[in-house]
TIRO-2110 file (N, C-alpha, C; in Angstrom, 1 decimal):
// TIRO-2110
103.8, 64.4, 89.9, N, 1, A
103.5, 65.6, 89.0, CA, 1, A
101.8, 66.3, 90.0, C, 1, A
101.4, 65.0, 90.2, N, 2, A
100.1, 65.3, 91.2, CA, 2, A
100.6, 66.1, 92.4, C, 2, A
101.4, 66.0, 93.1, N, 3, A
102.0, 66.9, 94.0, CA, 3, A
102.0, 68.3, 93.5, C, 3, A
103.1, 68.5, 92.6, N, 4, A
103.2, 69.5, 92.1, CA, 4, A
101.8, 70.3, 92.0, C, 4, A
101.0, 69.9, 91.0, N, 5, A
99.6, 70.3, 90.9, CA, 5, A
98.7, 70.8, 92.5, C, 5, A
99.0, 69.7, 93.2, N, 6, A
98.6, 70.1, 94.6, CA, 6, A
98.9, 71.0, 95.5, C, 6, A
100.2, 70.9, 95.6, N, 7, A
100.9, 72.1, 96.2, CA, 7, A
101.0, 73.8, 95.6, C, 7, A
100.8, 73.7, 94.0, N, 8, A
100.2, 75.1, 93.3, CA, 8, A
98.7, 75.4, 93.3, C, 8, A
98.1, 74.3, 93.6, N, 9, A
96.5, 74.6, 94.3, CA, 9, A
96.3, 75.5, 95.6, C, 9, A
97.3, 74.9, 97.0, N, 10, A
97.1, 74.9, 97.8, CA, 10, A
98.0, 76.8, 98.0, C, 10, A
98.6, 76.5, 97.5, N, 11, A
99.7, 77.9, 97.2, CA, 11, A
98.8, 79.1, 97.1, C, 11, A
98.0, 78.9, 95.5, N, 12, A
97.0, 79.7, 95.1, CA, 12, A
96.0, 80.4, 96.6, C, 12, A
95.7, 79.1, 97.0, N, 13, A
94.2, 79.2, 98.2, CA, 13, A
94.6, 80.0, 98.8, C, 13, A
95.8, 80.2, 99.6, N, 14, A
96.6, 80.6, 100.5, CA, 14, A
96.5, 81.9, 100.1, C, 14, A
97.1, 82.3, 99.2, N, 15, A
97.6, 83.8, 98.8, CA, 15, A
96.4, 84.4, 98.4, C, 15, A
95.1, 84.0, 98.4, N, 16, A
93.5, 84.5, 98.2, CA, 16, A
93.3, 85.8, 99.2, C, 16, A
93.8, 85.4, 100.5, N, 17, A
93.4, 86.4, 101.0, CA, 17, A
92.5, 85.9, 102.6, C, 17, A
92.0, 86.5, 103.1, N, 18, A
91.1, 85.9, 104.6, CA, 18, A
89.9, 86.9, 105.1, C, 18, A
89.9, 87.7, 104.1, N, 19, A
88.5, 88.6, 104.1, CA, 19, A
87.8, 88.9, 103.3, C, 19, A
86.6, 89.3, 103.5, N, 20, A
85.7, 90.1, 102.6, CA, 20, A
86.1, 91.3, 102.2, C, 20, A
85.6, 91.4, 101.3, N, 21, A
86.0, 93.0, 100.3, CA, 21, A
84.8, 93.7, 99.9, C, 21, A
84.4, 94.8, 99.6, N, 22, A
83.3, 95.1, 99.0, CA, 22, A
83.7, 96.2, 98.5, C, 22, A
82.8, 97.2, 97.5, N, 23, A
83.0, 98.2, 97.0, CA, 23, A
82.0, 99.0, 97.0, C, 23, A
82.0, 100.6, 96.6, N, 24, A
80.9, 101.2, 96.8, CA, 24, A
81.1, 102.2, 96.0, C, 24, A
79.4, 103.0, 95.5, N, 25, A
80.0, 104.0, 94.7, CA, 25, A
78.5, 104.8, 94.9, C, 25, A
78.6, 106.5, 94.9, N, 26, A
77.9, 107.4, 94.9, CA, 26, A
77.0, 108.4, 93.9, C, 26, A
75.8, 107.9, 93.5, N, 27, A
75.9, 109.0, 91.9, CA, 27, A
75.3, 110.1, 93.0, C, 27, A
75.5, 111.7, 93.2, N, 28, A
75.0, 112.5, 93.7, CA, 28, A
74.4, 114.0, 92.7, C, 28, A
74.5, 112.9, 91.4, N, 29, A
73.9, 114.1, 90.2, CA, 29, A
72.9, 115.2, 90.6, C, 29, A
71.7, 114.8, 91.4, N, 30, A
70.5, 115.4, 91.4, CA, 30, A
70.7, 115.8, 93.7, C, 30, A
72.1, 115.7, 93.6, N, 31, A
71.8, 115.9, 95.3, CA, 31, A
72.0, 117.5, 95.7, C, 31, A
71.9, 117.9, 97.1, N, 32, A
71.8, 119.2, 97.2, CA, 32, A
74.0, 119.4, 97.9, C, 32, A
74.6, 119.5, 97.4, N, 33, A
76.1, 119.7, 97.9, CA, 33, A
76.0, 120.2, 99.1, C, 33, A
75.9, 121.4, 99.5, N, 34, A
75.8, 121.9, 100.5, CA, 34, A
75.1, 120.9, 102.1, C, 34, A
74.3, 120.0, 101.8, N, 35, A
74.0, 119.2, 102.7, CA, 35, A
74.6, 118.5, 103.2, C, 35, A
75.5, 117.4, 103.1, N, 36, A
76.6, 116.9, 103.9, CA, 36, A
77.4, 117.7, 104.6, C, 36, A
77.4, 118.8, 104.6, N, 37, A
78.9, 120.0, 105.3, CA, 37, A
78.0, 119.9, 106.5, C, 37, A
79.3, 119.8, 107.7, N, 38, A
79.0, 119.8, 109.2, CA, 38, A
79.6, 118.9, 109.8, C, 38, A
79.6, 118.2, 111.3, N, 39, A
80.0, 117.4, 111.7, CA, 39, A
79.4, 116.3, 110.7, C, 39, A
80.1, 115.1, 110.9, N, 40, A
79.7, 114.2, 110.5, CA, 40, A
79.1, 112.7, 111.8, C, 40, A
77.9, 112.2, 111.5, N, 41, A
77.9, 111.2, 112.1, CA, 41, A
78.8, 110.0, 112.4, C, 41, A
78.9, 109.0, 113.5, N, 42, A
79.5, 107.9, 113.5, CA, 42, A
79.0, 106.4, 112.6, C, 42, A
79.2, 106.0, 111.6, N, 43, A
78.3, 104.7, 111.4, CA, 43, A
77.4, 104.4, 112.3, C, 43, A
77.6, 104.2, 113.6, N, 44, A
76.6, 103.6, 114.6, CA, 44, A
75.2, 104.2, 114.8, C, 44, A
75.6, 105.8, 114.4, N, 45, A
74.7, 106.3, 114.7, CA, 45, A
73.6, 106.8, 113.3, C, 45, A
73.8, 106.0, 112.5, N, 46, A
73.3, 106.2, 110.8, CA, 46, A
72.3, 105.1, 110.9, C, 46, A
70.7, 105.6, 110.6, N, 47, A
69.8, 104.9, 110.7, CA, 47, A
69.3, 104.6, 108.9, C, 47, A
69.0, 103.3, 109.2, N, 48, A
69.0, 102.3, 107.9, CA, 48, A
67.9, 101.9, 107.8, C, 48, A
66.8, 102.3, 106.5, N, 49, A
65.4, 102.0, 106.7, CA, 49, A
65.0, 101.3, 104.9, C, 49, A
64.4, 100.9, 105.2, N, 50, A
64.1, 100.1, 103.6, CA, 50, A
62.6, 101.0, 102.9, C, 50, A
62.2, 101.7, 103.8, N, 51, A
61.4, 102.9, 103.6, CA, 51, A
61.4, 104.1, 103.1, C, 51, A
60.2, 105.0, 103.1, N, 52, A
61.3, 106.5, 103.4, CA, 52, A
60.4, 106.9, 104.8, C, 52, A
61.2, 107.7, 104.7, N, 53, A
60.7, 109.2, 106.3, CA, 53, A
60.2, 110.2, 106.0, C, 53, A
58.8, 109.8, 106.5, N, 54, A
57.5, 110.8, 106.1, CA, 54, A
57.5, 112.0, 107.0, C, 54, A
58.0, 111.7, 107.9, N, 55, A
57.8, 112.4, 109.1, CA, 55, A
58.6, 113.3, 109.7, C, 55, A
59.8, 113.8, 109.0, N, 56, A
60.7, 114.7, 109.1, CA, 56, A
61.3, 114.9, 107.5, C, 56, A
61.6, 115.7, 107.6, N, 57, A
62.1, 116.7, 106.0, CA, 57, A
63.4, 116.6, 106.2, C, 57, A
64.0, 116.3, 104.9, N, 58, A
65.6, 116.4, 105.0, CA, 58, A
66.0, 116.4, 103.6, C, 58, A
67.0, 116.6, 103.1, N, 59, A
67.3, 116.8, 102.0, CA, 59, A
68.7, 115.5, 101.8, C, 59, A
68.2, 115.4, 100.3, N, 60, A
68.9, 114.1, 99.7, CA, 60, A
70.0, 114.5, 99.6, C, 60, A
71.1, 113.4, 99.7, N, 61, A
72.7, 113.9, 99.3, CA, 61, A
73.4, 113.0, 98.1, C, 61, A
72.7, 112.1, 98.1, N, 62, A
73.1, 111.1, 97.0, CA, 62, A
72.3, 109.6, 97.2, C, 62, A
72.6, 109.0, 96.0, N, 63, A
72.1, 107.2, 95.8, CA, 63, A
73.1, 106.4, 96.0, C, 63, A
73.5, 105.5, 96.9, N, 64, A
74.3, 104.7, 97.4, CA, 64, A
74.8, 103.3, 97.3, C, 64, A
75.6, 102.9, 96.3, N, 65, A
75.8, 101.8, 95.8, CA, 65, A
77.0, 100.4, 96.3, C, 65, A
76.4, 99.9, 97.5, N, 66, A
77.6, 99.3, 98.0, CA, 66, A
77.4, 97.7, 97.4, C, 66, A
78.5, 96.8, 97.4, N, 67, A
78.6, 95.4, 97.7, CA, 67, A
79.6, 94.8, 98.5, C, 67, A
79.3, 93.7, 98.8, N, 68, A
80.0, 92.6, 99.8, CA, 68, A
80.6, 91.3, 99.3, C, 68, A
81.4, 90.8, 99.2, N, 69, A
82.3, 90.0, 98.2, CA, 69, A
82.8, 89.0, 99.6, C, 69, A
82.5, 87.9, 99.3, N, 70, A
83.2, 86.6, 100.0, CA, 70, A
84.3, 86.5, 98.9, C, 70, A
85.6, 86.7, 100.0, N, 71, A
86.6, 86.1, 99.0, CA, 71, A
86.9, 85.1, 98.7, C, 71, A
86.9, 84.1, 99.9, N, 72, A
87.3, 82.4, 99.4, CA, 72, A
86.1, 81.7, 99.9, C, 72, A
86.1, 80.2, 99.7, N, 73, A
85.2, 79.6, 100.1, CA, 73, A
85.0, 78.8, 101.3, C, 73, A
86.1, 79.3, 102.4, N, 74, A
86.0, 79.2, 103.8, CA, 74, A
85.3, 80.3, 104.2, C, 74, A
85.2, 81.6, 103.8, N, 75, A
84.4, 82.5, 104.5, CA, 75, A
83.1, 82.5, 104.4, C, 75, A
82.4, 83.2, 105.6, N, 76, A
80.9, 83.2, 105.4, CA, 76, A
80.1, 83.8, 104.8, C, 76, A
79.3, 83.5, 103.8, N, 77, A
78.5, 84.1, 102.9, CA, 77, A
78.0, 85.6, 103.4, C, 77, A
77.7, 86.7, 102.5, N, 78, A
78.0, 88.0, 103.0, CA, 78, A
76.0, 88.0, 103.7, C, 78, A
76.3, 88.6, 103.7, N, 79, A
74.5, 88.9, 104.9, CA, 79, A
73.9, 90.2, 104.7, C, 79, A
72.7, 90.9, 104.8, N, 80, A
72.5, 91.8, 104.9, CA, 80, A
72.8, 92.8, 106.0, C, 80, A
73.1, 92.0, 106.7, N, 81, A
73.9, 93.2, 108.1, CA, 81, A
75.2, 93.5, 108.0, C, 81, A
76.0, 92.5, 107.0, N, 82, A
76.9, 93.5, 106.6, CA, 82, A
76.9, 94.5, 105.5, C, 82, A
76.0, 94.2, 104.6, N, 83, A
75.8, 95.7, 103.7, CA, 83, A
74.9, 96.4, 104.2, C, 83, A
74.5, 96.0, 105.5, N, 84, A
73.9, 97.8, 105.8, CA, 84, A
75.0, 98.0, 106.8, C, 84, A
76.0, 97.4, 107.2, N, 85, A
77.1, 98.5, 107.8, CA, 85, A
77.8, 99.4, 107.1, C, 85, A
78.2, 98.4, 105.5, N, 86, A
79.0, 99.4, 104.8, CA, 86, A
77.8, 100.7, 103.7, C, 86, A
76.7, 100.4, 104.1, N, 87, A
75.6, 101.3, 103.8, CA, 87, A
76.0, 102.4, 104.7, C, 87, A
76.2, 102.0, 106.1, N, 88, A
75.9, 103.3, 107.2, CA, 88, A
77.8, 104.0, 106.9, C, 88, A
78.7, 102.9, 106.9, N, 89, A
79.9, 103.8, 106.8, CA, 89, A
80.1, 104.6, 105.4, C, 89, A
79.2, 104.3, 104.3, N, 90, A
79.4, 105.4, 103.4, CA, 90, A
78.7, 106.6, 103.2, C, 90, A
77.5, 106.6, 103.9, N, 91, A
76.9, 107.4, 104.5, CA, 91, A
77.3, 108.6, 105.5, C, 91, A
78.0, 107.9, 106.5, N, 92, A
79.0, 108.6, 107.2, CA, 92, A
79.8, 109.4, 106.8, C, 92, A
80.8, 109.0, 105.8, N, 93, A
81.6, 109.3, 105.0, CA, 93, A
81.2, 110.8, 104.5, C, 93, A
79.6, 110.4, 103.7, N, 94, A
79.1, 111.4, 103.0, CA, 94, A
78.8, 113.2, 103.9, C, 94, A
78.2, 112.2, 105.1, N, 95, A
77.7, 113.7, 106.0, CA, 95, A
76.0, 113.2, 106.9, C, 95, A
75.5, 112.1, 106.1, N, 96, A
74.5, 111.9, 106.0, CA, 96, A
74.1, 111.6, 107.6, C, 96, A
72.6, 111.8, 107.7, N, 97, A
71.9, 111.2, 109.0, CA, 97, A
71.0, 110.0, 108.7, C, 97, A
70.8, 109.7, 107.4, N, 98, A
70.1, 108.6, 107.6, CA, 98, A
70.5, 107.6, 106.3, C, 98, A
70.1, 106.3, 105.9, N, 99, A
69.9, 105.7, 104.5, CA, 99, A
68.8, 105.6, 104.7, C, 99, A
68.1, 105.8, 103.3, N, 100, A
65.8, 105.4, 103.2, CA, 100, A
66.1, 104.9, 101.7, C, 100, A
65.3, 103.9, 101.8, N, 101, A
65.2, 102.8, 100.4, CA, 101, A
65.9, 102.4, 100.3, C, 101, A
66.5, 102.0, 101.5, N, 102, A
67.7, 100.8, 101.6, CA, 102, A
67.1, 99.3, 100.4, C, 102, A
67.8, 98.6, 99.7, N, 103, A
67.4, 97.5, 98.8, CA, 103, A
68.4, 96.9, 99.3, C, 103, A
68.5, 95.5, 99.2, N, 104, A
69.5, 94.2, 99.3, CA, 104, A
69.2, 93.6, 97.7, C, 104, A
70.2, 93.5, 97.3, N, 105, A
70.2, 92.0, 96.0, CA, 105, A
70.2, 91.0, 96.4, C, 105, A
70.4, 90.0, 95.0, N, 106, A
70.7, 88.7, 95.6, CA, 106, A
71.7, 88.6, 95.4, C, 106, A
72.4, 87.2, 96.0, N, 107, A
73.6, 87.0, 96.3, CA, 107, A
74.0, 86.2, 95.1, C, 107, A
75.4, 86.0, 94.9, N, 108, A
75.8, 85.3, 93.7, CA, 108, A
77.4, 85.3, 93.3, C, 108, A
77.6, 84.1, 92.6, N, 109, A
79.2, 83.6, 92.7, CA, 109, A
79.5, 84.3, 91.2, C, 109, A
80.7, 85.2, 91.1, N, 110, A
81.1, 85.9, 90.3, CA, 110, A
82.6, 85.0, 90.2, C, 110, A
83.6, 85.7, 89.0, N, 111, A
84.9, 85.4, 88.7, CA, 111, A
85.8, 85.5, 89.7, C, 111, A
85.7, 86.6, 90.3, N, 112, A
86.5, 87.1, 91.3, CA, 112, A
85.6, 87.1, 92.3, C, 112, A
85.0, 86.2, 93.0, N, 113, A
84.5, 86.3, 94.4, CA, 113, A
83.5, 85.1, 94.3, C, 113, A
83.5, 84.2, 95.5, N, 114, A
82.9, 83.1, 96.2, CA, 114, A
81.5, 83.2, 96.1, C, 114, A
81.4, 84.9, 96.5, N, 115, A
79.6, 85.2, 96.8, CA, 115, A
79.8, 86.4, 97.2, C, 115, A
78.7, 87.3, 96.8, N, 116, A
78.5, 88.8, 96.6, CA, 116, A
77.6, 88.9, 97.1, C, 116, A
76.7, 90.3, 97.7, N, 117, A
75.5, 90.8, 97.8, CA, 117, A
75.4, 92.2, 97.8, C, 117, A
74.7, 92.8, 97.0, N, 118, A
74.9, 94.4, 97.1, CA, 118, A
73.5, 95.3, 98.0, C, 118, A
74.1, 96.1, 98.0, N, 119, A
73.0, 96.9, 98.5, CA, 119, A
73.0, 98.5, 98.1, C, 119, A
71.8, 99.2, 97.8, N, 120, A
71.6, 100.3, 97.6, CA, 120, A
70.8, 101.3, 98.6, C, 120, A
71.0, 102.3, 98.4, N, 121, A
70.0, 103.5, 99.1, CA, 121, A
70.1, 104.8, 98.8, C, 121, A
69.6, 105.3, 99.7, N, 122, A
69.5, 106.9, 99.4, CA, 122, A
70.2, 107.9, 100.7, C, 122, A
71.0, 108.4, 100.6, N, 123, A
71.6, 109.0, 101.9, CA, 123, A
71.3, 110.5, 102.0, C, 123, A
70.7, 110.6, 103.5, N, 124, A
69.7, 111.9, 103.9, CA, 124, A
70.5, 112.9, 104.4, C, 124, A
70.3, 113.7, 104.6, N, 125, A
70.6, 114.5, 105.7, CA, 125, A
69.1, 115.7, 106.1, C, 125, A
68.7, 115.5, 107.5, N, 126, A
68.2, 115.6, 107.9, CA, 126, A
67.6, 117.6, 108.4, C, 126, A
66.3, 118.1, 107.5, N, 127, A
66.4, 119.6, 107.8, CA, 127, A
66.5, 120.1, 109.4, C, 127, A
67.0, 120.9, 110.1, N, 128, A
67.0, 121.5, 111.7, CA, 128, A
65.7, 122.0, 112.0, C, 128, A
END
């Protein structure tokens, strides 16, 4: 009986996957819809800052929210760098030049994840 339970547990653990996963959402209710049109930057070209950018004029494209999750107990905990990469990817999809007012939430464990870290920011496009 114990062997069956142990085998079942091992089978379940092996089927949980081997990578972190993330979710994201965009609130662009107050955004300039035409601002994100044009050539899109690569995520590596997107600037992310926790403060506002005051030396250049820009238009807001929308607020971004991302979540990076740890799939299994054996994966590393999500880091701010992982969240920053997800913010850059989402901003790139929107045609943004930068993410300002980036904020990082607290990590935690949930029913579907061994650990998670949330990040939020505002995608912007610089005026030429």
